[in-house]
N, C-alpha and C positions, 0 to 999 in steps of 0.2 A: 213395413208396423200396421195394424189396422188403426183407421180413422177417431172409430170410439179410444184407443191407447193412447194417442198422440192429444186427445183432446185431455185424457186425465192426466196427462202429462202435463200437457199445461197449467191443471188444477192444483197440483203436488205443487208445480214451484212457488205458483201465486200464491197458495197456503202457508209454504215456508216462509216466502216473501213478507208476508203479514204479520207471521211468530215471528221473527226476526226484529221486525221494526218493533211490534207490540211490546217486549221484551225490550229492548233495545240497551241502555247500556248495564243489566243488570247482571251482577255477577254471579247470577245461575244462569243464564242462559246455555252452557254445555250442558246442563241438566236439562232444563227444560225440551233442548232442542232431542236430545236424546231418549224423550217418552213419545217422541213421534212416532206414531204407528200406522202412520196415511200410507209411506211409501210402499207400495206396491209390486214396483218393477221398471227397470232399467229404458231410460230415452236408446234411440237407437244412435244419439251422439254417442252418450258414453256405453254403450257396447260395444262402437265402434275400436275407441280406448281398451274397453276390457277385453275385447277378443283378441287381442294383438299377443297375452299372456296368460289368459285367464277360458276357461271354459265353466261359465253361468249364467244359468238360466235366463232370461231376460224379465219372466216373473218371478219375483222371490220365491224363496221354497219356504215352507211353513215350520219355523221355531219355535214364534211363542204360543199357538194355538194347533200346538199336537195332538195327535187322537189317539189318550191316553185312559186308562180304565178309568174306573172313579174312586177306585182304593189308591189315586197318584194327585189326587184332590179334595180328598176327604178333610176332616178337622188335623188328624194324627199328620199330614203330610204338608199339609199348608204350616205347622207349627215348626217344623222341623226343618222347613223353604228358609233358605238362607239369602236370597235374593235379597239387596238392599233397595231403597227405596227410588234412591238416584239412578240406578240401573239396573232397569226392567228389562227379559227379554225380548229384542224386539228384530221382525226377518232381516231387517236390514243391517241392525247390525250384532248380528251372530253371524250375515253373509260376510261382515269384513271381518269378524273374529276368523271365520274357517279361512281364508286366505290368509292373514296373519299367521296360524297357526301352521299351516303348512309352507308356511314362506322361508325361505334357508338364508333371506336377506336378514332376517333379524339374528341370525349368526356374523360372527366379526369374520369368518372365510368363507361363507355364502355358502357352506357346504351342509348347515344341517340347521332342525328346526323343531317345532315342536314336536310335529308328528315321526319325528327319527324316535323319538320314547317313549311314544304315545301311537301307536300303530292303531287302523281301526280292524286291524284283522287279527290283534291282538286282544280286543275289548278295551282299545287304547289303554294298553301296557305293552309289554318287549317282552318278548320270546327268551331275550339273552339275559343271563345269571343277573349283569348288570349292564346299563347301555354304556355306548359308545358318545361321546360327544365331541369338541372340536378336537382337529390334530387326532383324531383315535385315542383320546383318552376315557379311564375309565368312570364310571360314576360309581361315588360309594356304596348307593344302595340299589336294590329292585325298583325299577319303573313304575309308581302304580295305577293301578287302573282309575280312568277320570271318570266310569259313569255313575250318575246319580250322584255327583262331588253337590250339585247342589241341596240336594239335603241333608248332610254334616250340619246338624244344628248350632254346635258349637262355630263352625266357619272358620274352624283351624284349618290348617293344611301341610303339605310335607308328612312325611314317618314322627316326626319330632317333634309335627304341629307349631314350628319354627312364624308361620303365618298366618296373620290373624285374620285375614281376612283371605278370599280369590281373589281381587282387585292386585292385593298386594302379591301374593303369590306367582302369579302368571309374569312378570316381571322378573323374578330373583332368575330362574331359571336362565334366562336371558345374559344377565353381566355376569352370570356364574364362571368363573374360570375354566371348571372342567366341562360344562356344558356345554352355552353357547357363544360364553366369553366376550359380548359385546359389551364397550361401556354406554350403559344408559344417555349420557350426554351426548351419544353419538346417535343412538338407535331413531330421536324423529328428524332429526338434520337426511339420515341415509334414508329413510323412507317415502319421504317428502320427491327423491329426484328419482323415484320411481313414476312412470306414466300414472298406472292403477291405482297407488292410493287417494292423490287427490282427490279423484272423482268420485274412490267409495265413502269417505273421510268426508265428503261434501252431501254425501246423500245421506250420508247415516248423521252426521253431529253438524250440518248446515253450512259446514264451513270446509275449505279443502286444506285445512292447517293439517298438519300430524303434528299429533300432542301424546307425550306417554301418558297418560290421563286414558286419553280417550284412548290409546293403545291397550293399554290393561282393561279398558271399561267395553269393547269389543272382544278382545281373547274371554274375559270372562261370561258375558253372556254366552258365549259359542259356548263353553266348556260344561257353563249351567244346563245348556240343552238337548245334553246329553243323555237321554232318560228313554232308557231301556222299558217298557214296558206292556210287549206282546210275546212273552213267552208263553211257554205250556203251562207255569204256575202262575201267571196272569189270568189267563182263561178258566183255568182253576177255581182260582181265587173269588172271580168275576161273578164266578156260577152260586157263590157260599157266601157273598160279601152282601150286609157286614158281619165282621166278627169284631164280636165283643172281647172277647179274650185268648189273645192269640194263644195263651197255654192249651184252650180246648178246640183248638183248629184242627175242623173238620177234613175228614176223608173227601178228596175231590173227584168228581164221579167222571172226569176226564183221565184219572193218573190210572197208571196200572197196578195193580197189585204191591210191587214192590219198591214203586212208587209213595203209595199210600205207607209203606214201614217205615221210608225216610220222613216224610212227615209224623209220625207217630214219634219216632228219633228225637226229630230234627225239634218239635215244638211243642209234644209233650210230654217227651225227654223219658231216659232210659237208663237203671242203676243212680239216680240221683241225679242225673243234670238234662239242661237244656241247649241248646245252641243258640236259642232265639235273643236271651238274655245279652250275647255280643252280638248280634245278629239278627234284632228285630226290627220293626216297622214293617211295611207290606214293600219297599225299600232296600231292605236287609243293607242298615247301616249302622253304625252308632256312634255317639260323637265323646267317648269319652276314651283316650291314649290307656290301653291295657297292657299289661306284663302273660302272656302266655303260656310260659314254661317251654321254651325252644333251649334255656339253657339253662347252670348253674351260675356259670359268668358269662358277660359280655362283655363283646369287644368295641360293641356300637351301645351306649344307652340311653340312643335312643331322646324321648322329651327331658331326660334328666337331665342332659349333656348342654338342655336350652335354659331349663328352668334353675339347675343345681340344688332342685331340692332331692331328700332321698326317697320320699316315697314313686317319683317319677322316673327312678334311676334304671334301665328297661324296659321301659314303656313305649308302647309305637301305638299310630292311629291304626281303627282299623276301620278297613275300606269297606264297600261294597261285595258284595256278594252277586250280583248284577253279571249275566256272561264270566261267571269264573271260570266254565270249560276253557276258556278262549284266553284264556290269561296266565297262563302256567309260564315263568313258576312262581311259586308262592312264596311269602314270609317277606320280612324288608329285606333276608338278603339271599331272597331269591335260594331255598336249600330244597324245596321240596319242589319236584320235577311233574309230578301228579295227585292228582285229587287224593288218590287213594293212598299216597303216603302222608297227605293235609289227616286222612283219618284217621289211619294209623297211628300219626303224634298223637291226637285228642285219644284215641283209645288207650294206647299202653304206654307210650315213651315221657306226658309232659313230666317236666325239674320242677322239682319244689323252690323254687326263688325264694327271694325276704318278698318280693311284689308282687308274685302270681295270683294274678285275681282271686277274689273268693271264691266265682262260681265254678274253678275247678278244685277247688277242698274240700275236705268232709263236714268243714265248719265256716260259718261267714263271718265268729264273734274272734276279733282280734284277739283276744287274750289268750284265746285256746293254741296250741303249740298245734295246728291244726293239719293234715298230709293231705298228699295228694289225692283225690276223687278221680281213682284205676276204677276209666268205663270198663273197659274188657270185653267193647263188644264183638260178637262173635262173626263169623266169615259172612254169613248171609246179612247181619245189621251192617256191617262196614259196607256191602254192594250195593243194600237200600238205602244209606246213606250218599254215597257217589250218585245213586240214580234219581235221589230225591237233585243232588245240587246240578246235576244236566238240565232240569227242568228251567233253571232259574234262568236258560240265555235265551236270549230274543235274536232272534236270526234275521227280522226285520230290520231291527237294526244294527245288526252289524253288518247288513248289506245298503244299506241305506244310503244313495248318491247322495243327496246335504249334509251330510259328514265326510265325505270323501276328499283325496286329493283337487283341487280348481285348478289347479296350471296344468296347462298345456305341455 
């Protein structure tokens, strides 16, 4: 290790000791330590322990200040950012979250991790119809992509939006008997026994003690750092930014004629509908659970099963479209194997469910007996819309080592 790095390491340690002393017995110690941004690297002593199980860089990867385009940091993006004040993304916090995310020790049988259902190669989704949990059990729903989870303004998670924050959501699969099956009372003591966690928790929180609250915060930091902003779409949008009205999205100079036709369909609309109302913002997210007319009768009632409200029956969270070309199959039940099938559904096969979103009807007046809005795309239009959706793929993000499995 270079002398300068060793000196910096001492400075960091002294800084941390001063912070601990200054905070004293304050109950906000954990939050104060969490907001630290001074940790830049692991010491040689820390690396000696971590290297026994992990393949981490000595210099911390950049999660907190990623190189993202302006449309990821403008007023609209900031408004939808669900990061709480007491859990900002830090490089060390997200690094700890990455280790937790890939660690099968978070499951009861040491076989399943968060990454088992959220694969980087699959846009942090799963290429199976439904995922396999502990003992090979099948989950009830298709695994939702985690990309841009930090931009869900309502901060509700899962297809049925039962988790009110990301910090709450990340612990729920761990204790779910089908998914990871580990009692949360056993989680922290189990991880405390693994040599690498006291090192990582001490670095992130100023104490080697593992707690479920710290686990939740670190996992949430890692998930919120999954921001895909270097797609062909992003590069094109940067050339025309700012766009004051998405409904008047201009053609992109870096797009083909077919891809620009896709912009016309997605943003400016054809046959009375636009896609942007359910997949708007530069991050292509939405914060209202919706029914998109998959069926007239549902076996799974989504958010309605949680709230019990008639208007919520068969409504589901709308995930981001980013890297959607890698996240097949699609919908909460994984019924569609390709983007073309998805486009065919919205063009020709939407069912008039009682809670069908009004954007898919001929009228938004609830007093009217509105019919399904049949878009009836022709073959050229369908191909153009698929071509546009493919421009949302960020291959840099998809192959970024800092989001990969850190275990040797």
